[in-house]
N, C-alpha and C positions, 0 to 999 in steps of 0.2 A: 636459526631463533625461532623459538615458539613465543606466539601471542596468546595472552590470554583475556579473552573477551574482552569487550567495551568497543569497539568500532562501529561507527555509523557508514553506511552504503547507501548512495543515492542513484538512484537510475531516472533518467530525465530525458526530455529532447522530444522531439516529433515524429519520429521512426518509431518503428514496431520492435518490441524485443525487451520492453522496462519491464511488466508483470512476468513475462516469461523467466526473464534474468534471475528475479526475484524467487519465482517457486523453484526453479534449478537450486538455489541455496538451501531453501525449507526442506528440498529432497535430500540433498549433500548433507546437510545438518543431523538431519533424522538418520539417515544412513549411520552418523558418526555416533547415535545414540545420543542427541541432543533433541531437545524438547522446542517444535518452534510453532507458534501460533502465527497464522493470518487473516488479517483483516483489512476487509474491501471497503471501500468506503464508498466508493460510487454503485458499482453491484448491486442489484438487488437478489436477495432472497426468492423472490418471485419467480427467477428464470436459472436453466441448468447450464453449468458450465463442467466441460471437461474435468479440468484441475479439483474441480468441488469432488467429483465422484471416487476419482482415484486416491485422492488426499481422505476422505471417509476410510478406504481399506488400509490407507498405510498409516492411520492414525494419527495425520496431522490434522490439527484444528483448525478449521478455517470457517470465517463469518463473513456473510456479505451482511453488510449494516446500511447498505445506501437503497434508494428509491428507483433507479437508472438515470439515465440522461439529464441533464439540467432542464431540456426543453421538453420533457415529457411529464412533468408534474408541476404545480404550483411550488413558488420560494419557501412557502410556510411548510409544505411535505419536505423540502429538501434540509431546510434548516431544522426541524424537528428530528429529521433522521440523522442529520452531523450531529447533533447535540448529543443523540443517544449513543452513536458510535463513538464518540469523543468520551463519555462517562464509562461505557463499555473496556476503552482501550484502557484506562486508569485502572479501572476494577481489578480490570485481568492482571494488569502490571503489578498491583499490592500485591498477588498471590504470590510473587517472587518464586515462579516454577517454568519459567520460559528463558532457553538460553538463545533464542533467535526470535526476534517480534518482528514481522512483516507488514506495513503500514503501503498496504497496497492503493493508489491514487490517492494519497493523501496529499501531494502536490495539488493534483487538480482540485482538491474540495479547499485548498488555500489559498488556489489562483481564482475561485469563484469571484466575479465581479458584477454578474446579472443583480444581486441580492445582498445585502450585508451578512457574511457570518462570522467576522471576530466576536461576535458576545457568544456565537455556540460551539466554536473552536478557536478559541485565541491563540495566535501565533507565538504570542510571546507563551502561554502555557506550554503548547507545543515546544518549543526550544526549551524552556523550564524540564519539562516530564525527560526527553532525551538525555539533556545533560545528566539528569538525576541517576538514569539507569544504565547509562553507557557503561557504566565500571562492570555492570552484570550482565547484562543482556547486547546482544549483536543486535544492530535495529536497520533495517534496510524499508527506505523508502521510496516508492515508484509515482512516477505520475508526469506528465509535461508542466512546464512553467515553474521548475523548483524556486522558491522564495531564494535570494540571495542568504539570508539568515539563516535557511537551511542550508544553503551550498557552503558557508561558511564553517558550521558545526561538523561537517561530513569528513569522514577518513577518505572516502572516495566518492567522486563524484564521475560517472558515465553519460553522456549525452549519446543517447541515439539519434543518429540523423539519416532522415531518408535520403535516399538515393535512387530508387526506383520502389514503385508501389502498384501491383495488381489492381487497387482501388482505382487506381486513375485511367484505366482502362474498362471502369466499370464491373470490374468482378468484386462481388460482396463478401463480408468476413465468411471464411471457410469453415465448417464445424471440423472440429479435430485439430485447428490449427490457430484459428481466433478467440473460438469459446469451446 
């Protein structure tokens, strides 16, 4: 039995591999002639990422809309970036040309508690948008601390669980593996 469009996939948890899994979906979908859009909510366009380099070559649309880690900028800078990112996603979805939408680190954005975010990226609006577009688009949401409301509307939820990580012995992020 084949399934035609409309699944919501969530990759969450504290382990490595959430974005990697989502990017694998984008690659697989593109290989099958589908059009994928990747929006990264926290990563900044000021930095370079291996996935962006290859996605440009493959013709997969990918946008970094964030300003980096929450502790590197002011709450106002983050709030403005999130507001713009959410407006950008809504605008892109209006075009109705994407088969796969990846909202990378959206869970992280929705889980920020150091400053208010519900006025710039309202959870209920996110849920409404997912529900409205799920019939047309596969939606993949990544990031730690997925909200229970997101988990409830998802068709698949995978929790990445750390068992062992080289960060724990002081090895920093590795070029080509983490970025």
